[in-house]
N, C-alpha and C positions, 0 to 999 in steps of 0.2 A: 571544601576544595579550594579554600583561599578566596581571594577577591573574585567577584563575579566576572566572568569573561567567557569567550567562546571556547569551550573546552575541547570539543570534538568537531572535526570538519569532515563532512561527506561531500564529495563533488563529482560531477561529470557522469553520473550513473545513466547509462544509455536507456534503461528501462525505468520510467518514472515510478512504477510500482516498487522497484527495489529501493530507490531513494526514499520514497514515502515510508516504506516499512522500516528502514534503518533509522530514520529520524524519529519515527514514532516510538520505536523500542528504546532508543537512547534517552529520549526525553521522558518517557514513561518511568524509567529508572532514576531519573533525577539529574542526568547529565545535561550540560548545555551543548547544543548541537545546531549547526547550520548547514545548509546544503546548496549546491549549484548543479545545474543540469548540463553545463558545458565545460570543457577543459579550460577555455580562456578565462571564464569567470572564476573557476577554481584556482588557477594560477595566480590571478590578481589577489584573491582573498588570502591564499596561502602566504603570499609575500608581504601582505600589509597588515594581517591580523595575527594575534598571539594565540596559537592553538597548542594543545597538549598532544594531539594525535590527528593525523590526516588519513582518511580512507579514500581511495581512488579507484574508480573502475578502469579497466584496461581498454575496452572498446568504446570509445567516445565519438560523438558525432563530428567533432572538429579537430581534436588533437589526440593522438595516440597516448594512452596512459604511460607507456614506457618512455615516450619522449618527455612527458611531464616529470617523471621520476628522475630522468637524467638532468633536467634543468634545475629541479629543486635540490638535487644532490650537491650542486655547486654552492648552495647557500646553507647557512646554519639553519636547521629546521628540526621540528619534532619528528617522531617516528612516522614513517610513511608505509601504509599497508594497502596492498592491492586487493580489490574485490573482483574475483574472476571465476569463470567456469573453466578451470584447468583441464585440458584434454590431451595435450601432446607431451611426450617424453621430453624432458629438458626445459619445460616451461618454468618450473620452479627456479632452476638455476639462472635462467634468463632474467626473471623478475628480480632476483636478489642481486645479480650483476648490474642491473639497470639502476639500482639504488633503493629498491623496496626493502623494508625490514621484515616483511612477512606477507602472508596473504590469507584471505578469507574466501572460501569457495562459495559459489552460487550453485543452486538456489539458496537463498538465505534461510537458515533454520531459526525461526523465531525463538525457540526454547533455548538455544545455545549461543545465539549471537552476542548478547551483552557480556556473558562470561568470557567469550573469546576476545572481544574488544578489550576488556579489562586487562587481559594478559599482555597486551601491547602497550598499555599506558605506562608512563614512567612511575617509579616508586613514589608513593605519596599521593598519587592521583587516581588510584584504582578503586577507591571507595565511592560508590554512588550515594546520592542523598537518600535513596530509598532502596531497600533490599528486596522489595516486591514491587511489581509495576503498578503505576497509578493509571487505571483504565480511563480516567476522564481528563487527565492533565493536558495531553497533547491536543486532543480535538476540542477541548473546552466545551464539553458536552453539557448542555443545560439539563439538569435532572428533571425527569417527568414526575408529576404528582402521582400519588398512589392511585392505582387503577381501581375503578369501581366495577369493572368487569370481573366475572368469575375467574378468568385467566388472562394473562397479558396477551397482547396481539402477537401473532406469529409472522415473522418475515423470513422468506426464503431467499438465500443468496446463491446465485448460480454463476460460477466463474471457474475456468480451468486452472487458474493460478492460485496456489496456496496462499501466497502473500496477500493477494487482493482479498481473498475470503477472510483471512485473519484480520485485516484492518477493518473491514466492514463488520465482521462479527463482534470485535472488541468494542467498536463504536456503538453499535446497535444494542448490545447487551448493557453497556453502561448507561444507555438512554432508557432502559427499562423494558426492552422488547425481548421476546423469546425468538431465538434464531436457529434455523436449520440450514444446512449447506448442501450443495451439489456441485460436482466438478465437471459436468457436461450437460448439454441440452437434454439428452435423453434421460439422464438421471434426474435432472431438474423437473421435467414433466412428470416423471413417476412419483417423485417426492411431493410435488404439488398436489397430485390427485390423492395421495395417501394422507398428507398432513393438513390439506386445505388451509393454506396460509392466508392471512389478511392482506398481504402485499408481497410482491416479488421484486428483487433487484437483480438484474441480469447483465452480464458483460456482452458486448456486441461481437467482439472478435475472438471467437473460440474456434479451435481446429475442428475439422470434420463437420460439425453442426454448430453454426454460429447463432447469434442472438435471434435473428429472424427465423431460423429453423425452430428455435425454442418456442417462439410465439405461435408458430404453426402447430407444433406438438401440443402446446398448452390448450389452444383453442379447440383442439379435437375433443376435449372433455367439456361438454356443455355446462357442467356445474362450475367450471373455472372461468367462464366468460366474463364474469363481473370483477375478477381479481385484478387490481391495478398492477401493471408491470412497468417499472422504471428501468430504462436501459442506461448502461454506463460504457464509456469508450475511452481509450487512451489516445485516440487520434486528436492531433492538435486542432484541426479545423474540419469537423465532419460536414459534408456537403448538405445543402438544402434538400437534395434528392434523397440522401440517406435518411434525413430526419422525417421527410414525408413518407418514405417507404416504411419506416418503423412505426410511425403513427397510424398508417393505414393497416398495418399488421396487428395493431392493438396496443402499442406502447403508449403510456401516458406522458412520457417525457424522455429526454436524453441529456445526461450529465457527462462532462468531460473531466478526466482526471488531471491533476489532483482535485479531489472533491472537497468543497468547503462544507464542513460539518453542519454549520448553521443552515445553509441552503438545503442540504440533504434532509435534515430534520424537518424543516419547514414544508418541503414537498411531501414527505411521508405523512405528516400530520394533516396536510391538506387533503390528501387522497383518502386517508382513513376517516376523515370527517365527512366525506361524501357518503359514507355508509356502504361502500362497495366491498368491504371485507366479508368473507364467508364465515358464518357461524358454524361451530362444530356440531 
């Protein structure tokens, strides 16, 4: 792809999970990508760095994506693609009129995303350095030694967002774990009772039944009382009250997204080393 440079730009995605997922997928296929979580940072980067493509969310915390498109339209720039949950008639025409060259719909489809992005890249820039994803490249996951157990440890991931589960599943599998998933607290409690995982990673903010409700449902099964449950949140600054409430409910810790892979792996290994996993 020529001289090393920032090939793809993702900025301003209002949901950190979307930004994290897109960066993961692009880098896993060998593209160089960088990201910003605000429109202001994205505008500055877009005007000072040499990109081949810019992906921009529409609903940003500080600057509307359409406003950004109109500003960048005045400058010579690479293709600009909106990332949006189009819902209204006329949205497509409005985005194109504002200066976008196309759009990618949310929620992001991990299986189709990279191929869609390639279609927006200029000729000669569409070949990734890998044709299949590298499951360890982005997270820099240290590979675990060969297990001496009869089977690998099982980790249950409970989250209502497909993108969050996809990221954790990919990371955990590349680190050598067996992973099962659940999209709700009720489903998570049921799968935990059936699969008897060695550890559980659960999102705090889920609709209807949140992470605290999951802990209540889980602890209703006496045989699951010893399973360590690590909670994850997208909140920038969870309160001390929230942390204490989760701890009192049985959680072993609380991590804030974006999750540092090394920190997550260290916490997992620490809890597993305590011998609290359930044997089948």
